[in-house]
C-alpha positions in Angstrom: -16.9 -3.1 -0.8 -13.6 -3.1 1.2 -11.1 -0.3 -1.3 -7.4 -2.5 -2.0 -5.7 0.0 -0.2 -6.9 -0.7 3.2 -4.7 -3.2 4.9 -3.8 -1.0 8.5 -3.4 -2.7 11.1 -3.5 0.6 13.6 -6.1 3.2 13.8 -4.7 6.8 13.5 -8.2 8.4 15.5 -8.3 7.9 18.5 -11.6 9.6 19.4 -14.8 9.1 18.0 -15.7 12.8 18.0 -13.0 13.9 16.7 -11.1 14.6 13.5 -7.9 16.7 13.4 -6.6 17.8 10.6 -3.4 16.3 10.7 -5.5 13.1 11.3 -7.6 13.4 8.4 -4.2 14.2 6.2 -3.1 11.2 8.0 -5.9 8.9 6.0 -5.6 10.4 3.2 -1.7 9.5 2.9 -2.2 6.1 3.4 -4.9 5.8 0.8 -2.5 7.6 -1.0 -4.5 10.6 -1.6 -7.7 8.2 -2.5 -10.5 10.5 -0.5 -13.0 7.3 -1.1 -10.7 5.4 0.4 -9.3 7.0 3.0 -12.9 7.8 4.3 -13.8 3.8 4.5 -10.3 3.6 6.5 -11.5 6.1 8.8 -15.6 4.3 9.2 -13.8 1.3 9.5 -11.7 2.5 12.5 -14.7 4.4 14.0 -16.1 1.0 14.0 -13.4 -0.4 16.3 -13.1 1.8 18.7 -16.7 1.9 19.2 -16.6 -1.8 20.0 -18.4 -3.5 16.9 -16.6 -6.3 14.7 -13.7 -5.7 13.0 -14.5 -8.1 10.4 -18.0 -6.5 8.8 -17.6 -3.5 6.1 -18.7 -0.3 7.3 -22.3 0.8 5.6 -22.8 3.4 3.2 -24.3 6.2 6.2 -20.5 5.3 7.7 -18.9 6.1 5.4 -20.2 9.2 4.5 -20.0 10.6 7.9 -16.1 9.2 7.5 -15.6 11.5 4.6 -17.8 14.4 6.0 -15.3 14.1 8.9 -12.4 14.4 6.2 -13.6 17.3 4.3 -14.6 19.4 7.8 -11.5 18.9 8.8 -9.4 20.2 5.4 -12.6 23.3 5.9 -13.9 21.5 2.3 -17.7 21.8 1.9 -19.8 18.1 2.8 -19.8 15.6 0.4 -23.2 14.3 -1.4 -24.2 11.9 -0.1 -25.9 10.0 -3.9 -22.8 10.9 -5.4 -20.9 9.2 -2.7 -22.8 6.2 -3.0 -22.7 5.7 -6.9 -18.7 6.2 -6.6 -19.4 3.6 -4.1 -21.1 0.7 -6.4 -18.6 2.3 -9.8 -16.2 0.7 -7.0 -17.9 -2.6 -6.7 -18.9 -3.3 -10.1 -14.9 -2.6 -11.4 
């Protein structure tokens, strides 16, 4: 499920609780504007900072929460969990 654009080794975030606008934009920039890839990278980085194994991909709930944080930091509406799941599955199938 890992998006192809995720290849960064150093997390942009330093806290599991907050995500600034600058950090959100840095994730989006690293993902070349792909919001779902940025959310995946953020979820993976949050798991890493939380002590989880770096080998495991984040689950759909973790990616959705990361997408929520990215959107909230930019003043946008909360994302739909169901729509995000469909988008993730379409990427896996492609």
